[in-house]
N, C-alpha and C positions, 0 to 999 in steps of 0.2 A: 108834534113834539115842540117843546119850548125852545126858542132860539137862544143860544148862549149870548150873554151880554159882552160887549167889547171889553177887552182886557184893560186892567188898570196899570199895566206896566208903563214906566216912564218913557217918554219919547226923546230920542236924540234929535236935537235941532237940525242936524244935517240930513236927517232921514227923509225918504220919499214915501208918499202914500201910494201903494200899489195894490191892485185887485187881481187875484188869481182865481181861476175857475177850474173845476175838475169833476170827474165822475168817480164814485166809489163803487163797491160791490153792488150788484143788483141794479146798476144804472142810476143810483141816487146822485143828485146834483149837490155839489159842495162849492160854495162861494166864500172866498177868504179876503178879508181886508187886512192889509199888512202895512207896516212901517219899517223901512229898511234903508240902510246905507249901501247895500250891495244886492240889487235885484237879481243879478245873474246867479249869485251864490244861493240866494233864497229859492230861486226857481229850481235849482238842482236839488236842494233839500226837500222841497215839496214834491218834486218828481219821484224821489226815492221813497218818501213816506207813502205816497199814493200807491206806488208799485208794490211796496211791501205788504199792503193791505188789499191787493186785488183791484186797484183802481188806476186811474191815469189822470195826469194833469191835462187840462183842455186848453184850447185857444181862447183868446180874449173874445168875449161875447158868446161863447158856446153854450152857457147855461144862464147867464145873467137875465135873459128875457123871461125866465121862470119866476123871478123875484120882483117884488115891488116894495118901495119904502113906506113905512108907517111910523106914526108916533105911538109909543106903547107906554101905558101906565099900568103898573102892577099893584094889586091890593091883596092883603093877607086873607087867609081863610077866616070865616066868621063875618066878613063884610056882607051885608044884606044885598044879594044880587038884584032883587027887585028895586030897592031904593037907589042903589048905585046905578043900575041900568037907566032908570028914569032921569036921574040927575045928569048922567053922562050924555044921554041923547039930547036933553035940554041944553047942555053946554056945547053941543056941536060934534060930539063923538060919532064915529061911523058904526062902531060895533062894540058890544060887550060880550066877552067870552068867559063863562064860568068853567073852571077846571074841575077835574074829579076830586081833588083834595079840598075843594071849597074856596080856593083862591080865585081871583078874577083878574082879567086883563081888559083894559079899555083901549081900543084902537082908534086912532084919529088920523086925519091928514097930517103929515109931519109938520106942515106950516102952522097948524092949529094946536100943537102939543102944549105949549105954555098956557094958552088961553083956556083950554079944557082943564089942564091941571089946576090952574088958579080957581076956576069956577067950581071944581069938585072940592078943593080945599075949603073954599068959602061955604060949601054945603056940608062940610064936616067929614069929608073923605080924604084921608091923607094917603098918598101913594107911597109904596116902598121903593119904587123905581119909576123913573121917567126918562125915556130915551128914544132916539130915532133908531130904528132897526129895519131889518129886511125880513119879509115874510114870503111865503110861496102860496100860490093859489091851488096847487095840486101837490099831493103827497104820494110817496111811494111806500106802500104798506109792506113791511118786512116780516118774515118769519123769524123765529128765535135765532136760528143759525146766522142768517144774514144780519139781523139786528145786532148780534154780539160783535160781528166782524166790523160793521160800520161804526159801532160805538168805539171800538179800539182805534179805528182810523181817526175819528174825531178827537179822541184823547191824545193821540200822537201828534196831530196837527196843533192842538191847543198847547202842547209842550214846547213848541218852537217859539223862541224869544220874539221873533218879528211879527208873529200872528196876533192881530188885535181883535178880530171878530170872525166868527165862523157861522155860516148860515147854510142850512140844508133842507131838502124836501123829504128827508127820511122820516118815516113814522116808525119809531123803534118801539117794540112791544113793552108795555109797562113792567112786566116781570124782569126784563133785561135791565131797564133803567133802575128799578128798585134794588137790584142786586149790586149796584155800584156803591 
């Protein structure tokens, strides 16, 4: 599943960066990057949202070990995966992933993101997104029923003002994602 990009909501200069971790239905891991002036209130909101969707808020470090930081460059469908792959690997990228819809993602060491992006732009490949994000090495494959419940959990979390980024190891079935 594609990981949601961090929110573009404006930040309050007095807010703190806080990471929360939790478990959703079927044991999926959910990591949240938040910016808040009131971490205790936000913790209560998150605990309520997780509970409403059959999950629970976890302790710090309970699931973070499942994730690793990467540099992510996204390219639209129609970009030649062969040419992009060759150029990306020559530029120092670690992996090129072609999605079912024909779009592509180039993964880099987060420290090399700008260098790889510039090299690919010089080679004629303009990314639609360039960001540091979190990925998981293992996914939890969900059936339709669990996929729908987890998707509702993620949507509810995304609706909270202080949530800036949501990362999960849930592999939600395409038919559920397409119905949104």
